[in-house]
N, C-alpha and C positions, 0 to 999 in steps of 0.2 A: 369699554373704553379704544380707540383703536392705535395701531402698537405707532410710534414716532416715528416716520421717516428720515432713517437715515443717509447723511451722502455717502459714497465713497470715496477716499482720502485719493485722494491726487496734487498738484504742485505745480505751477506754474510761474515763468520766467518771463516777467517784461527788464526790456535796459532803455534807460533814459535820455534824452538828446546831450546831457553833459559829463559823460561817463559815469554814471550810478546804475546800477542796475538792481532793478526789485525783484526779492523769493521771496511768494508766497505762503507757507507751505500749511494746506488744510489739514483738519484735524475731525475723523470719526465721532465727532461729540454733537449732542444736541446747542442748539441756539444758531445765531448768525454765524454765518460762514466768517471768519477772518479775514480780515484783509485790508493792506494798505492804503490810504485813501490819494493820497499823492506823495512824491517825496521832493521838496525844490527848493532853487539854491536860495541861501540866504548872506548879502555878500559874497564876499569874496573865496572864507572856507568854509562854510558850517553847511550842513544842509538840516532841512526841516521836513519830520517822519509824522504824515498825518494817520492818524486812525478813529472810529468809533468802538466801542468797549459792548458788552452786554453784562447786563445786569449782575452779577453772583458770582465773575468768570474772569480770574487772572491774566497779564497780558504779561510776556518779555518780545522787546525786541532783539533782535540778536545779528550778527555779522556776519561775515566770512573776505575775507581778501578775493579768494580766486577760489573759482567752482571748479576745478581739476581736483579729482583722488590721484595723488602723489606719491601715495607711499602706500604699503599693503595693508598698513593695521586702522589704514581708515574706513570706514561703514560705508559705503557708494551707495545709491537707488544706483536703476537701472540707467538714469540717462547720466551717470557718472555725478551725479551730486554728490556733495556730503554730508551722511547722515549724524557726522556726529562729528566734534571738535569746534563746531557754531561759537562762538565770542554775547556772552552778554552784551550791549551796550544798555538796558536798563528793563528795571523791571515794576510794573505799576501793579497795584494790589486789588481783591476785588471789592467791589463796590456797590452798593445796593441798589443802586440808578442807572444804568447808561449812562454813557460818559465819550465826551472826545477829548483825546488823545495828541499832546505834542511834544514829540522825541526829539532832539537835536545831535546831531553830529559833526564832528571837522570833516572839511575834504581834503587827507593826508596823503591821499592812495587814486591811481588816477583810475579804478573803480573798483567797486565795495560793491557786496551784495547783500541783502538783509529779508529774515524771513519774523516772522509775529507768529509766536508760540503761543497757546492757549490752554489750560487750566479753567477744568468746568468749575 
């Protein structure tokens, strides 16, 4: 039996036109690469965060209002993105089948950064 092909961990940042940015954290795990499919404005004060899931994996949508590391107590990656102190917007439990999720968030800030955390 061949060994699974593990991806190296990395992250990417994409800016959206209406002041919301998307930060995707990719974990070094088996399964489909976790990613947020899109973020779309809903009315004047909400956004929809849309993503697909793999079976038997739990997901958390987390956010941060600024990506700059402003204290020495924060653990940051080499790009200056905080690795800790992210706030959880919502959790989705593992289901035995692949699924499509929508998470809602209010647009209370000029910008907000999201990441999708996955546990096998």
